[in-house]
ZAVOTOR-941180 format. One record per residue (C-alpha): residue number from 0; residue in three letters; chain; x, z, y. Coordinates in nm, 2 decimals. Layout:
<sites>
num,residuo,cadena,X,Z,Y
NUM,Ala,A,X,Z,Y
...
</sites>
This chain:
<sites>
num,residuo,cadena,X,Z,Y
0,Met,A,-6.87,3.96,7.54
1,Asn,A,-6.85,3.63,7.32
2,Phe,A,-6.51,3.51,7.22
3,Gly,A,-6.42,3.14,7.18
4,Arg,A,-6.21,3.04,6.91
5,Arg,A,-5.87,3.06,7.08
6,Glu,A,-5.92,3.39,7.25
7,Phe,A,-6.01,3.54,6.91
8,Phe,A,-5.65,3.43,6.78
9,Lys,A,-5.49,3.56,7.08
10,Val,A,-5.64,3.89,7.01
11,Thr,A,-5.55,3.87,6.67
12,Ala,A,-5.20,3.79,6.73
13,Ala,A,-5.14,4.04,7.02
14,Ala,A,-5.28,4.31,6.76
15,Ala,A,-5.06,4.20,6.46
16,Leu,A,-4.74,4.25,6.67
17,Leu,A,-4.81,4.61,6.77
18,Pro,A,-4.68,4.76,6.43
19,Ala,A,-4.41,4.55,6.42
20,Ala,A,-4.30,4.65,6.75
21,Ser,A,-4.33,5.03,6.65
22,Arg,A,-4.07,4.98,6.40
23,Phe,A,-3.80,4.92,6.65
24,Ala,A,-3.65,5.22,6.82
25,Thr,A,-3.59,5.33,7.17
26,Ala,A,-3.38,5.54,7.36
27,Asp,A,-3.67,5.80,7.41
28,Thr,A,-3.78,5.79,7.05
29,Tyr,A,-3.47,5.72,6.84
30,Pro,A,-3.44,5.90,6.57
31,Ser,A,-3.81,6.02,6.50
32,Arg,A,-3.75,5.99,6.09
33,Pro,A,-3.49,6.00,5.85
34,Val,A,-3.21,5.73,5.84
35,Arg,A,-3.08,5.57,5.56
36,Leu,A,-2.70,5.48,5.51
37,Ile,A,-2.65,5.21,5.27
38,Ile,A,-2.32,5.24,5.04
39,Gly,A,-2.19,4.95,4.87
40,Phe,A,-2.02,5.18,4.58
41,Thr,A,-2.11,5.40,4.29
42,Pro,A,-2.19,5.76,4.33
43,Gly,A,-1.85,5.92,4.31
44,Ala,A,-1.65,5.67,4.42
45,Ala,A,-1.42,5.76,4.75
46,Ser,A,-1.65,5.55,4.98
47,Asp,A,-1.95,5.72,4.83
48,Val,A,-1.78,6.12,4.89
49,Val,A,-1.67,6.01,5.27
50,Gly,A,-2.02,5.83,5.34
51,Arg,A,-2.20,6.16,5.20
52,Ile,A,-1.97,6.38,5.44
53,Phe,A,-2.06,6.15,5.73
54,Ala,A,-2.47,6.16,5.66
55,His,A,-2.45,6.54,5.66
56,Gly,A,-2.23,6.63,5.97
57,Ala,A,-2.40,6.33,6.16
58,Gly,A,-2.74,6.42,6.02
59,Asp,A,-2.70,6.80,6.16
60,Val,A,-2.62,6.63,6.53
61,Ile,A,-2.91,6.38,6.55
62,Gly,A,-3.17,6.63,6.44
63,Gln,A,-3.25,6.41,6.15
64,Gln,A,-3.15,6.38,5.79
65,Ile,A,-2.94,6.07,5.68
66,Val,A,-2.99,5.98,5.34
67,Ala,A,-2.69,5.83,5.14
68,Glu,A,-2.84,5.56,4.92
69,Asn,A,-2.59,5.35,4.68
70,Lys,A,-2.66,4.98,4.63
71,Pro,A,-2.32,4.88,4.42
72,Gly,A,-2.22,4.52,4.31
73,Ala,A,-2.01,4.26,4.43
74,Gly,A,-1.72,4.48,4.60
75,Ser,A,-2.04,4.60,4.84
76,Ser,A,-2.16,4.25,4.94
77,Ile,A,-2.52,4.31,4.81
78,Ala,A,-2.52,4.65,5.03
79,Ala,A,-2.38,4.45,5.30
80,Gln,A,-2.62,4.15,5.29
81,Tyr,A,-2.92,4.40,5.24
82,Val,A,-2.86,4.58,5.56
83,Ser,A,-2.77,4.25,5.78
84,Arg,A,-3.13,4.17,5.65
85,Ala,A,-3.26,4.50,5.77
86,Ala,A,-3.47,4.57,6.09
87,Pro,A,-3.24,4.63,6.38
88,Asp,A,-3.38,4.97,6.47
89,Gly,A,-3.11,5.20,6.34
90,Tyr,A,-3.31,5.35,6.08
91,Thr,A,-3.07,5.10,5.82
92,Leu,A,-2.73,5.14,5.85
93,Phe,A,-2.42,5.03,5.64
94,Leu,A,-2.10,5.22,5.56
95,Pro,A,-1.83,4.97,5.53
96,Ala,A,-1.49,5.07,5.42
97,Leu,A,-1.19,4.85,5.45
98,Ser,A,-1.26,4.71,5.09
99,Ser,A,-1.56,4.61,5.23
100,Leu,A,-1.39,4.36,5.48
101,Thr,A,-1.10,4.27,5.19
102,Asn,A,-1.36,4.18,4.91
103,Glu,A,-1.54,3.92,5.17
104,Ile,A,-1.24,3.74,5.26
105,Val,A,-1.11,3.72,4.87
106,Asn,A,-1.48,3.70,4.79
107,Pro,A,-1.76,3.51,5.02
108,Ser,A,-2.08,3.64,4.99
109,Ser,A,-2.36,3.37,4.99
110,Pro,A,-2.47,3.33,5.27
111,Pro,A,-2.11,3.49,5.38
112,Leu,A,-2.06,3.75,5.62
113,Asp,A,-1.83,3.78,5.90
114,Met,A,-1.82,4.20,5.96
115,Ser,A,-1.70,4.11,6.34
116,Lys,A,-1.98,3.89,6.41
117,Asp,A,-2.31,3.98,6.18
118,Phe,A,-2.33,4.35,6.26
119,Glu,A,-2.29,4.58,6.53
120,Pro,A,-1.99,4.82,6.56
121,Val,A,-2.09,5.15,6.52
122,Ala,A,-1.84,5.40,6.49
123,Gln,A,-1.54,5.47,6.27
124,Phe,A,-1.51,5.75,6.11
125,Ala,A,-1.24,5.86,5.88
126,Glu,A,-0.96,5.72,5.69
127,Gly,A,-0.67,5.82,5.40
128,Pro,A,-0.36,5.64,5.25
129,Phe,A,-0.32,5.50,4.92
130,Tyr,A,-0.02,5.62,4.69
131,Val,A,0.15,5.41,4.47
132,Met,A,0.09,5.59,4.16
133,Val,A,0.27,5.51,3.77
134,Asn,A,0.24,5.70,3.47
135,Arg,A,0.52,5.97,3.40
136,Glu,A,0.60,5.85,3.05
137,Leu,A,0.73,5.50,3.27
138,Gly,A,1.04,5.71,3.38
139,Val,A,1.06,5.60,3.73
140,Lys,A,1.04,5.87,4.02
141,Thr,A,1.09,5.63,4.31
142,Val,A,1.00,5.32,4.42
143,Ala,A,1.32,5.15,4.45
144,Glu,A,1.33,5.21,4.08
145,Leu,A,0.98,5.08,4.00
146,Val,A,1.09,4.75,4.22
147,Ala,A,1.42,4.72,4.01
148,Leu,A,1.23,4.78,3.66
149,Ala,A,1.00,4.50,3.80
150,Lys,A,1.27,4.29,3.89
151,Ala,A,1.39,4.33,3.53
152,Lys,A,1.06,4.22,3.37
153,Pro,A,0.90,3.98,3.60
154,Gly,A,0.53,3.91,3.54
155,Glu,A,0.53,4.16,3.26
156,Leu,A,0.45,4.47,3.43
157,Thr,A,0.05,4.55,3.52
158,Tyr,A,-0.11,4.67,3.82
159,Ala,A,-0.49,4.80,3.83
160,Ser,A,-0.77,4.74,4.11
161,Val,A,-1.11,4.80,4.11
162,Gly,A,-1.17,4.43,4.12
163,Ala,A,-1.04,4.10,4.27
164,Gly,A,-1.05,4.12,4.63
165,Ser,A,-1.05,4.50,4.64
166,Leu,A,-0.80,4.70,4.87
167,Pro,A,-0.63,4.83,4.57
168,His,A,-0.54,4.45,4.50
169,Leu,A,-0.47,4.36,4.78
170,Cys,A,-0.24,4.64,4.82
171,Ala,A,-0.07,4.54,4.51
172,Val,A,-0.04,4.20,4.68
173,Leu,A,0.11,4.29,5.00
174,Phe,A,0.36,4.52,4.77
175,Glu,A,0.46,4.20,4.56
176,Gln,A,0.53,4.00,4.87
177,Arg,A,0.74,4.28,5.06
178,Thr,A,0.96,4.33,4.72
179,Gly,A,0.97,4.00,4.60
180,Thr,A,0.83,4.09,4.24
181,Lys,A,0.61,4.00,4.01
182,Trp,A,0.31,4.15,3.85
183,Val,A,-0.02,4.08,3.63
184,His,A,-0.35,4.16,3.78
185,Val,A,-0.58,4.42,3.58
186,Pro,A,-0.87,4.41,3.73
187,Tyr,A,-1.14,4.72,3.63
188,Pro,A,-1.52,4.77,3.78
189,Gly,A,-1.41,5.12,3.92
190,Ser,A,-1.13,5.33,3.98
191,Pro,A,-1.23,5.59,3.70
192,Glu,A,-1.19,5.34,3.43
193,Ser,A,-0.82,5.21,3.61
194,Ile,A,-0.71,5.60,3.62
195,Thr,A,-0.82,5.65,3.27
196,Asp,A,-0.61,5.32,3.15
197,Leu,A,-0.31,5.43,3.33
198,Val,A,-0.33,5.79,3.21
199,Ala,A,-0.29,5.63,2.87
200,Asn,A,-0.03,5.40,2.98
201,Arg,A,-0.21,5.10,2.92
202,Ile,A,-0.12,4.98,3.30
203,Thr,A,0.19,5.01,3.47
204,Met,A,0.07,5.09,3.83
205,Thr,A,-0.21,5.10,4.08
206,Phe,A,-0.29,5.22,4.45
207,Ala,A,-0.53,5.49,4.42
208,Val,A,-0.66,5.76,4.72
209,Ala,A,-0.56,6.11,4.66
210,Ser,A,-0.95,6.19,4.59
211,Ser,A,-0.93,5.99,4.24
212,Val,A,-0.59,6.12,4.10
213,Leu,A,-0.53,6.48,4.22
214,Gly,A,-0.63,6.64,3.89
215,Gln,A,-0.38,6.41,3.71
216,Ile,A,-0.10,6.47,3.93
217,Asn,A,-0.14,6.86,3.94
218,Val,A,-0.13,6.85,3.51
219,Gly,A,0.15,6.63,3.55
220,Gln,A,0.00,6.32,3.41
221,Leu,A,0.06,6.08,3.67
222,Val,A,0.37,6.07,3.93
223,Pro,A,0.28,5.95,4.34
224,Leu,A,0.61,5.75,4.44
225,Ala,A,0.48,5.70,4.78
226,Thr,A,0.17,5.69,5.06
227,Thr,A,0.07,5.37,5.23
228,Gly,A,-0.01,5.64,5.55
229,Ala,A,0.25,5.66,5.86
230,Lys,A,0.30,6.03,5.79
231,His,A,0.32,6.27,5.48
232,Ser,A,-0.02,6.37,5.37
233,Asn,A,-0.19,6.73,5.40
234,Val,A,-0.29,6.70,5.01
235,Leu,A,0.07,6.56,4.87
236,Pro,A,0.31,6.67,5.15
237,Lys,A,0.62,6.62,4.94
238,Val,A,0.52,6.21,4.87
239,Pro,A,0.73,6.00,5.11
240,Thr,A,0.59,5.72,5.30
241,Met,A,0.65,5.37,5.23
242,Ala,A,0.88,5.34,5.48
243,Glu,A,1.09,5.61,5.36
244,Ala,A,1.04,5.43,5.02
245,Gly,A,1.25,5.13,5.15
246,Ile,A,0.92,4.91,5.22
247,Ser,A,0.89,4.83,5.57
248,Asp,A,0.55,4.73,5.74
249,Phe,A,0.34,4.89,5.48
250,Glu,A,0.11,5.09,5.64
251,Val,A,-0.23,5.06,5.48
252,Asn,A,-0.51,5.32,5.52
253,Leu,A,-0.89,5.32,5.34
254,Trp,A,-1.07,5.35,5.66
255,Leu,A,-1.47,5.43,5.66
256,Gly,A,-1.73,5.36,5.93
257,Val,A,-2.07,5.27,6.00
258,Leu,A,-2.23,4.92,6.12
259,Ala,A,-2.59,4.84,6.21
260,Pro,A,-2.79,4.53,6.17
261,Lys,A,-2.68,4.26,6.47
262,Gly,A,-2.95,4.31,6.72
263,Thr,A,-2.96,4.72,6.72
264,Pro,A,-3.03,4.81,7.03
265,Arg,A,-2.68,4.95,7.22
266,Pro,A,-2.88,5.31,7.30
267,Val,A,-2.94,5.35,6.95
268,Ile,A,-2.58,5.28,6.87
269,Asp,A,-2.48,5.52,7.11
270,Thr,A,-2.69,5.78,6.97
271,Val,A,-2.53,5.73,6.63
272,Ala,A,-2.20,5.71,6.78
273,Thr,A,-2.20,6.02,6.96
274,Ala,A,-2.32,6.20,6.63
275,Ala,A,-2.02,6.09,6.49
276,His,A,-1.78,6.17,6.71
277,Lys,A,-1.92,6.52,6.73
278,Ala,A,-1.93,6.54,6.33
279,Ala,A,-1.56,6.41,6.35
280,Gln,A,-1.48,6.75,6.57
281,Asn,A,-1.66,6.97,6.36
282,Pro,A,-1.44,7.22,6.13
283,Asp,A,-1.67,7.21,5.83
284,Thr,A,-1.64,6.81,5.87
285,Val,A,-1.31,6.81,5.89
286,Ala,A,-1.20,7.06,5.60
287,Ala,A,-1.42,6.86,5.36
288,Leu,A,-1.24,6.51,5.47
289,Asn,A,-0.89,6.69,5.44
290,Lys,A,-1.00,6.84,5.08
291,Gln,A,-1.05,6.44,4.98
292,Gly,A,-0.73,6.31,5.13
293,Tyr,A,-0.94,6.21,5.43
294,Glu,A,-0.86,6.28,5.79
295,Pro,A,-1.14,6.19,6.09
296,Ile,A,-1.13,5.90,6.29
297,Asp,A,-1.24,5.91,6.69
298,Ala,A,-1.33,5.55,6.76
299,Gly,A,-1.63,5.43,6.89
300,Pro,A,-1.79,5.12,6.91
301,Glu,A,-1.57,4.91,7.10
302,Gln,A,-1.25,5.02,6.95
303,Phe,A,-1.42,5.01,6.62
304,Gly,A,-1.50,4.61,6.67
305,Thr,A,-1.12,4.54,6.76
306,Asn,A,-1.01,4.72,6.46
307,Ile,A,-1.24,4.51,6.22
308,Arg,A,-1.12,4.16,6.39
309,Asn,A,-0.75,4.29,6.34
310,Glu,A,-0.77,4.41,6.00
311,Ile,A,-0.96,4.05,5.91
312,Thr,A,-0.66,3.86,6.05
313,Arg,A,-0.44,4.08,5.87
314,Trp,A,-0.55,4.05,5.53
315,Ser,A,-0.67,3.71,5.56
316,Asp,A,-0.29,3.63,5.60
317,Val,A,-0.22,3.85,5.31
318,Ala,A,-0.44,3.64,5.08
319,Arg,A,-0.37,3.35,5.20
320,Ala,A,-0.02,3.37,5.13
321,Ala,A,-0.11,3.48,4.76
322,Gly,A,-0.34,3.18,4.73
323,Leu,A,-0.65,3.41,4.73
324,Lys,A,-0.80,3.22,5.07
325,Ser,A,-0.80,2.87,5.12
</sites>
């Protein structure tokens, strides 16, 4: 058979499409190879630890390895951009934390990402509160005493965060708004550095997750004044909630979940969401999360999507009131 020029290009174009089509997963074949979970924070960070717990638990359910891969930088925006451009086949997923949303609110990436529109929500997996932490040498034992000290020294006391736009930063901004106090923000590249300076009494206060400070609390170097959770935690059961400490409307939990590139097939999303659901019910997974100060969340695609939209609204208002967002 002799092919004309037009027929040749038709056949060539069709053949070129075959490898690309094979990359996209179907309900019958997914997952047929390991899945990458992209984490936008450094190894050992709270998000990294929880992400690896998820990867292990959910990987056991789907029968394929979920490989945690760190791509830190720009408050997790580098990782988010990377996944947003990945093939929508379920083999490259993003581990967002609430900090990923707050960072994008204050420091929009280029191009800016809208977590509620530019990804497919898959599942919310775990959450844990922050703690108001001070050095024992500061001499305060309650939030009320800390507020009184801050009002006596307006603009003199310092708080640490893991970067402008991070959740600890906006927690401190919310604290200023709720208490009528004024602090000096000192950003750090990561929580280990900020905790080191808090132990050395070079800064006054920070909001930290339990896994970052348990060792220092146990040896008496740091004092947790309150938890931002709605209830007492398992790891620090004697620490009061912010409401009990006299600060209303201050419930904040660092949650983590899974997002997929926009356009990922719904059967693939459901497969990962089901794996997250089953992993969150596994006693070994629950124990691993509890040890780090977290609890499992069982929120599927629709609920997770709603939660993301609500969080964007809440923290956009906080940032705007503080002049951090136009």
